[in-house]
C-alpha positions as YAML, in Angstrom:
chain: A
units: angstrom
residues:
- id: 1
  name: MET
  ca: [-0.02, -0.03, 0.01]
- id: 2
  name: THR
  ca: [1.38, 3.37, -0.87]
- id: 3
  name: ALA
  ca: [0.97, 6.55, 1.14]
- id: 4
  name: ARG
  ca: [-0.65, 9.65, -0.29]
- id: 5
  name: ILE
  ca: [2.05, 11.79, 1.38]
- id: 6
  name: SER
  ca: [5.63, 11.27, 0.45]
- id: 7
  name: LEU
  ca: [7.51, 9.53, 3.19]
- id: 8
  name: ASP
  ca: [10.64, 11.53, 2.50]
- id: 9
  name: PRO
  ca: [10.13, 14.72, 4.48]
- id: 10
  name: PRO
  ca: [12.64, 17.62, 4.73]
- id: 11
  name: ARG
  ca: [15.46, 16.81, 7.13]
- id: 12
  name: SER
  ca: [14.76, 19.50, 9.73]
- id: 13
  name: VAL
  ca: [16.33, 19.48, 13.25]
- id: 14
  name: LEU
  ca: [13.03, 18.44, 14.75]
- id: 15
  name: TYR
  ca: [12.58, 15.55, 12.32]
- id: 16
  name: ARG
  ca: [16.09, 14.32, 12.94]
- id: 17
  name: ALA
  ca: [15.47, 14.34, 16.73]
- id: 18
  name: VAL
  ca: [12.13, 12.55, 16.44]
- id: 19
  name: SER
  ca: [13.49, 10.03, 13.95]
- id: 20
  name: TRP
  ca: [16.40, 9.27, 16.35]
- id: 21
  name: TYR
  ca: [13.89, 8.67, 19.17]
- id: 22
  name: SER
  ca: [11.70, 6.51, 16.93]
- id: 23
  name: ASN
  ca: [14.71, 4.56, 15.78]
- id: 24
  name: ARG
  ca: [15.88, 4.05, 19.33]
- id: 25
  name: THR
  ca: [12.43, 3.04, 20.58]
- id: 26
  name: TYR
  ca: [11.01, 0.96, 17.73]
- id: 27
  name: GLY
  ca: [14.13, -0.06, 15.78]
- id: 28
  name: LYS
  ca: [13.13, 2.04, 12.70]
- id: 29
  name: VAL
  ca: [11.52, 5.35, 11.87]
- id: 30
  name: ILE
  ca: [7.83, 4.53, 11.78]
- id: 31
  name: ASP
  ca: [5.68, 5.78, 8.89]
- id: 32
  name: PRO
  ca: [3.36, 8.05, 10.94]
- id: 33
  name: VAL
  ca: [6.39, 10.06, 12.02]
- id: 34
  name: ARG
  ca: [7.64, 10.38, 8.47]
- id: 35
  name: ALA
  ca: [4.21, 11.49, 7.26]
- id: 36
  name: ALA
  ca: [3.71, 13.99, 10.11]
- id: 37
  name: ALA
  ca: [7.11, 15.53, 9.58]
- id: 38
  name: HIS
  ca: [5.82, 17.42, 6.56]
- id: 39
  name: HIS
  ca: [3.99, 19.77, 8.94]
- id: 40
  name: THR
  ca: [5.87, 20.91, 12.01]
- id: 41
  name: GLY
  ca: [2.73, 21.62, 14.05]
- id: 42
  name: VAL
  ca: [1.36, 18.16, 13.45]
- id: 43
  name: LEU
  ca: [4.72, 16.61, 14.33]
- id: 44
  name: TRP
  ca: [4.89, 18.64, 17.59]
- id: 45
  name: ALA
  ca: [1.30, 17.77, 18.57]
- id: 46
  name: GLY
  ca: [1.89, 14.06, 17.98]
- id: 47
  name: LEU
  ca: [5.10, 14.15, 19.86]
- id: 48
  name: ARG
  ca: [3.56, 15.90, 22.90]
- id: 49
  name: PHE
  ca: [0.68, 13.43, 22.95]
- id: 50
  name: GLU
  ca: [2.88, 10.36, 22.72]
- id: 51
  name: LEU
  ca: [5.24, 11.59, 25.45]
- id: 52
  name: SER
  ca: [2.31, 12.45, 27.77]
- id: 53
  name: ALA
  ca: [0.58, 9.09, 27.06]
- id: 54
  name: GLY
  ca: [3.75, 7.31, 28.03]
- id: 55
  name: ARG
  ca: [3.40, 8.80, 31.53]
- id: 56
  name: TRP
  ca: [-0.16, 7.67, 32.07]
- id: 57
  name: ARG
  ca: [-0.72, 5.04, 34.67]
- id: 58
  name: THR
  ca: [-4.26, 4.14, 33.67]
- id: 59
  name: CYS
  ca: [-6.78, 5.40, 31.20]
- id: 60
  name: ALA
  ca: [-9.61, 7.46, 32.66]
- id: 61
  name: ARG
  ca: [-12.97, 5.82, 32.45]
- id: 62
  name: ALA
  ca: [-16.03, 7.70, 31.48]
- id: 63
  name: PRO
  ca: [-18.81, 7.49, 34.07]
- id: 64
  name: MET
  ca: [-21.42, 4.89, 33.27]
- id: 65
  name: PRO
  ca: [-24.91, 6.28, 32.51]
- id: 66
  name: ARG
  ca: [-27.55, 5.39, 35.03]
- id: 67
  name: PRO
  ca: [-30.33, 3.16, 33.81]
- id: 68
  name: ALA
  ca: [-33.67, 4.94, 33.38]
...
């Protein structure tokens, strides 16, 4: 399957740092990182979310609705 976005983004400083982390964590630069690197804001947002999710202990549960 081919991607609609080229997976060869510009080699910015942010992309190089994120690709280093991805390579260290997963053994390769994963495709979502390569696709998000075309837009710096999207890459920052994804990076912030993934780092914060790594610190979660549990997922918050939504309250159950009361039966009528």
